[in-house]
N, C-alpha and C positions, 0 to 999 in steps of 0.2 A: 483627229477622228477617220472614222471607216468612210472614206468617200459616200457606201453606198447606202450609209444613215445620216448623210449631211444636214438633211430634211425634219432630223429628230434632233433639234438641239438639246433637249432637257434629256439627254441617253444620262446614265450614270452604272457603273458597277454594282450587279446584285449577285447575292450568295446562290454559286451550284452557275454561273454564268460560263465557265471555261473546265473544260475538260483538257489538262494540261494546257497548250499551245491551242487549242481549237475553241473558237469563239461558240455555244450555242444557238448566240442569239443573231449571228450572221448568215443570211439565207442567199446564198449562191445564184439562187436561178430563178428568173423571172418571176414565175410562180410563188415560188417559196414566198420570195419580198412582197408580192401583192397578197399575198395570203395572210404573211404575218401581220402587213397595214391594215386590212379589214379585220384582223382581231385584235391588233393594238386598240385599236377606235371602239369596239364592244365591249375591250376589258375597261378602259375610261369610263366609258356609262353604266355598265355592270358589276364592274370590280373583276379582277384578273382571277381569282380563287372560284367563285361561281362559276365563271367561264369555261373554267378550265373542267369543273364537275359536269356542266352540261356538255361540251366537248366531247368527256369520255362516254360519257350514257350514250350520246348519236354514236359514237365510236364502236361499242357495243352493238349498236344494233346494224354497223356497219361489216362490223365481224361476223357478224353469225348470216346474213347474208352472204359472205365470202365463204363461209361452210357451205351454204347452200350452193354455189357455185364449184366448190370444188370436190364436193360430194358427186356431182352431177357428172364431171369430167375424170373423177374419181371410178363411178359407175362404167364409165362408157369404156375404159382402159382396161378393167376389170373384165370385161366382157369379151374384150378384144384378147383376154390373154397376153397383155401387154407387160404391163410392168408386174402384174400381179406373178407371172412365170416364175417368178425369184422366189417366192413364197417358202412354196412349198422347199427344193435346196437349201436355202438359208437357213430354214426348222430343221432341215434333215444336217444340217453341219453343226447345229448347236446340240442335238442333241449325242453327236460323239461327243463332245466336250464336261460333258453331265459325271458328277460323282455326287453320294451324299453330303461329302462336305460343301463342295461347291453350292449344288443344290439348295443348301440351308444358307449359307453366306451372301448366296445373290437374293434369295428371299426377303434377309433381312435388310439389304440395301434396299431394294424397290422398295420397300414398304415406309423407307423413307418419303419418297413422294409418292403415299398414296394419302386416301383421304383421313388420315387421321395424321402423317408423320408431317405432312407438307404445309397443313393448316399450322401445326406449332411451329415449324421451321419459320414461315410467313411470320405467325405473331411475334416470337424472339425477336427478330430484325424489327419489325413494326415498333415493339414496346422502345426498343434501342436507339432508333433512327427518331421516334416521336420528343424521345427523354433530352437526345442530344442536339438538335437543331431547333427545337419549339416550335416546331409550325404543323400545320396541319397537310404539307404537301405530300411527306412519306405514304402516310395516311389514305390519301386521295386514291394517290397513282398503284399503289400495289391492294388497294379495298375492289379499285376498277380492273385490276389487271386482272385477278383472280378470279375477279366476276365475271368479267368477258371468258375468259379461258373456260370456268365452268358452263356457260353460255352455247360456246362453242363446238364442247364435248359433251351433251348433250343433244343438241341441232344435230351434230354428225351422227352419234348412235341412231338417232331416230329416224333420221332420213334412210340411211343406208339400212341396218339392220342385219349388220354382217355377221356371222357366224366366225365363234375364236376356232380355234386350232382344235382338233380330236382332244380329249380329254384323257384319252390314252397317248399322248403326247404332253401333256401340261405336268408341270407339277405343281400339288397342292399347297394351298388352297384354291381350291379351282375358282373360278370367275364364269357370270353365265349371265354379264349384259353386254351388248353388242360390239363387235371387236372394234370397228371402225369409228373414232382415231381412237387410238390410245391416249386415257386421259391421264396417266401416271406422266406420259412424255410431253403429252401438252403443259398440265399445268407446272410441274419441272419447268420447259423452256419460258415460261412467260414469268412466273413468280422468280425463281432462281435468277433470268434474266433483270427481270425488274430488279432485284436487289444489289445485282452487279453494279447496274447505273447506279443505283445511286450510293452505294461505295464507293466508285470512282470519281464520284463529281467532289468528294471532300479529301480527295488521297492526290498527295504533292506531287510525288515521286514515282515516276516512271517506270520502273522496275516492279513498285506497288501495285501499281494496275495493271500491267501486264499479266500480274500472278494472279490476281482477283480476276481477269476474262479467263487464265488458263483453269483455273480450279473448276469455276462454273461453269465453263465449256465440257470440261473432263466431268462433271456430276449430271450436267444434261444427257451429255451422249452414252455414258455408260446407267443412266435409267431406262434410257430407251433400250439400250441393247437387253439391258435383263430381264424386259417384256419379252424380247422375243426367246430367248435363252430361256425362258420359266416355262416358253410354250402357251402364253397368256395372252397373246398379241404375233398377226403375220408381220412382215419384214415392214411390208407394203403401209397397215396401220402407222407406225412406229415415224417411217419418213414421210406421211401426211402428215403427224403431229408435231414433228417439228417444223415442215412449212409451214403450219398454219398459226404456230405458238409465233413463229420468228416475226411474221404477217403484221399479228396482231403487238406482239411488243413493238415492234416501228410504229405503229401509231400510237402509241403508250407516251413514246420519246418524244414523238413530234411534236403530241400536244403540251407535254412539260416545254417543251423547248418556244411553243407560241405563248406558252405562261409566264417564261423567264422574257422573253421579249418587249411583251408589254411591261411590266414590272420594270424593266430597263428604260425603257422609252415614258415612264411617269403614270403610269397606271399604279392604284392600290390594289392590295389584294381583295379586300373585301372593301364594296363603294360604302361613301362615309359622306 
């Protein structure tokens, strides 16, 4: 038995506990172990699944506050013409790559991560995960991830209110909501990231996991680039969306790891 958890004699293997040789219920830092111990105590008292839901709801609040903090930093940097000085040159370079065919193809591609395409993708995987695993965890994770992403997008746009690139530099159909952060990029990062995470939990071959991560990353990166290519966002809007999305994704995965840890130490998914 792992000496780190010798004080938990009732440990047992649980589904989704490992990604390859990596045990997701092993916490290598003192703070991580202390947090897992406390979370497990609460899981025994209230049930692991209800506690997971509460943790993710609290996490949404933390994510919105992080978006506010990032917006403040971003606004200060933009006013100082530091990172934002890259925006115009990057957009000018993208303009040289355009053609009628490229514009059409990129528009089609970016629509996959839009307000219609992304929910369809998420729903398709959600139904598949729920049927295959006969568990509520994929539903909780995907709904929470999507909800947090949406709240972060709305908060960022309302706080900054940054104007998009000029319509003369954009490919129609035009968008008129605030530019920061890129909602397409943020949602793609979080939703596809969560889907990739759920997929690799059940993939036994290393090569399959690697290809899943590579394809998911390629999709997220290409969506962000497409937003700048079409002139719908500045490059710094996309960079900020990637950073915010990865931060929220990390919180979602950490919450799930705590849930798995509680289950391994004997907590029930729902209190009985």
